[in-house]
Every structure is written in structure tokens, then in C-alpha cells.
C-alpha positions in Angstrom: -50.3 89.3 54.6 -53.3 91.5 54.9 -54.0 94.6 52.9 -56.7 97.2 53.4 -58.9 98.5 50.6 -57.1 101.9 50.9 -53.8 100.1 50.4 -55.1 98.2 47.4 -56.4 101.4 45.8 -53.3 103.5 46.5 -51.0 100.8 45.1 -53.4 99.9 42.2 -53.1 96.2 43.1 -54.7 93.9 40.6 -54.4 96.4 37.8 -55.1 94.3 34.7 -58.1 93.5 32.6 -60.7 95.4 30.7 -62.6 96.5 33.9 -59.5 98.3 35.1 -57.6 97.9 38.2 -58.8 98.4 41.7 -58.1 102.1 41.5 -60.9 102.5 39.0 -63.6 101.3 41.4 -63.6 104.2 44.0 -66.2 106.9 43.4 -65.2 109.0 46.4 -62.2 109.1 48.8 -61.7 110.8 52.1 -58.0 111.6 52.6 -56.3 113.0 55.7 -53.3 115.1 54.4 -50.1 115.8 56.3 -51.4 119.0 58.0 -54.4 117.1 59.3 -56.9 118.6 56.8 -59.5 116.1 55.6 -60.3 116.2 51.9 -63.3 114.5 50.3 -62.5 114.0 46.6 -64.2 112.4 43.6 -64.0 112.5 39.8 -66.3 115.5 40.0 -64.9 117.2 43.0 -61.1 117.8 42.9 -60.6 115.2 40.1 -56.8 115.9 40.0 -56.4 115.0 43.6 -58.8 112.0 43.3 -56.9 110.5 40.3 -53.5 111.1 41.9 -54.6 109.6 45.2 -55.8 106.5 43.6 -52.3 105.4 42.8 -50.2 107.6 45.1 -48.7 104.9 47.4 -49.8 107.2 50.2 -47.8 110.2 49.2 -50.9 112.5 49.1 -52.2 111.4 52.5 -53.9 108.6 54.3 -57.1 107.3 52.7 -59.5 107.0 55.6 -62.7 106.3 53.8 -63.6 104.8 50.4 -66.9 104.7 48.5 -66.8 102.0 45.8 -68.7 101.3 42.6 -69.7 97.7 42.7 -70.7 95.2 40.1 -72.9 92.2 40.1 -71.2 88.9 40.9 -70.1 87.1 37.8 -68.8 83.6 37.1 -65.3 83.4 35.6 -63.5 80.6 33.9 -59.7 80.4 34.4 -57.3 79.5 31.6 -53.6 78.8 31.8 -51.2 78.6 28.8 -47.4 78.5 28.2 -45.9 81.1 25.8 -42.5 82.5 25.1 -41.8 86.0 26.6 -42.0 87.5 23.1 -45.4 85.9 22.5 -46.6 87.3 25.8 -45.4 90.8 24.8 -47.3 90.5 21.5 -50.4 89.2 23.3 -50.6 92.0 26.0 -53.0 94.3 24.1 -55.4 91.5 23.4 -55.2 90.1 26.9 -55.8 93.5 28.4 -58.7 94.3 26.1 -60.6 91.0 26.2 -60.2 89.4 29.6 -61.5 90.2 33.1 -58.0 89.9 34.5 -54.7 88.3 33.6 -51.2 87.7 34.9 -48.0 86.0 33.9 -44.8 84.6 35.4 -41.7 84.1 33.3 -38.9 81.6 33.8 -35.5 82.3 32.2 -34.4 78.7 32.8 -37.4 77.4 30.9 -37.5 80.2 28.4 -41.3 80.2 28.9 -44.0 82.3 30.5 -47.1 81.0 32.2 -50.1 83.2 31.4 -53.2 82.9 33.5 -56.4 84.8 32.6 -60.1 84.8 33.6 -63.0 85.3 31.3 -66.7 85.5 31.7 
């Protein structure tokens, strides 16, 4: 499956970690709305439309151009641990605040959750 950068932004794919999700990286969006009008929006210019479009699932219009804030390449180390679901729920604030990104998958049959996180 392939997903465009506009699709990643409008669905906020990979939205974990202290750097924010992919919807936090655009600095400007060009959006074609239903009537054919083209809007260029940013946090400074029409911030309400910009913020809504960044997680709109396409309901505001089609994102036709994206300007992104970029960061230097970094080296991450991956960690994997098993926890109970309740432990994961307790850990969520810490995981979000301290790790580049994280995810988890729970298994009712095993009564466990695999938590995976990346750190600098």
C-alpha cells in the first residue's frame, strides 16, 4: 500500500512521540476546495483552516501541495517490552513525553501488550 504525504498529513498517520505526528511538520498547505478555489494556508495565514486541514481526512479539500519543516537525520535505538494493558495505560504519558515514537499491540489471549519505542 502506498500513501502520499498529503494522505499521511490529513490522517495524522504516525501521530505519537514528543516531536508530534506528521500533521505537525507542514508549514504551509495548498488546498483545492470543493468549488475549485485554491487556498494557501499556514499557521500564520488562515490558521483555523490550516489546523483543521492537517487532520481533516480530506473533508476540507484536496491537499495539492505541502511545504514541510524538516529536521536533521538522527540515529534511533528501538526497544521492545511486554506489559499488561493496564501498565501500558499508566505508561502512556511517559512514553509520549520521552520517546521519539512509540506503538503497542495488545493480545487478549496473552493478556499482554507489546510496546515498541524509539529513542535517540
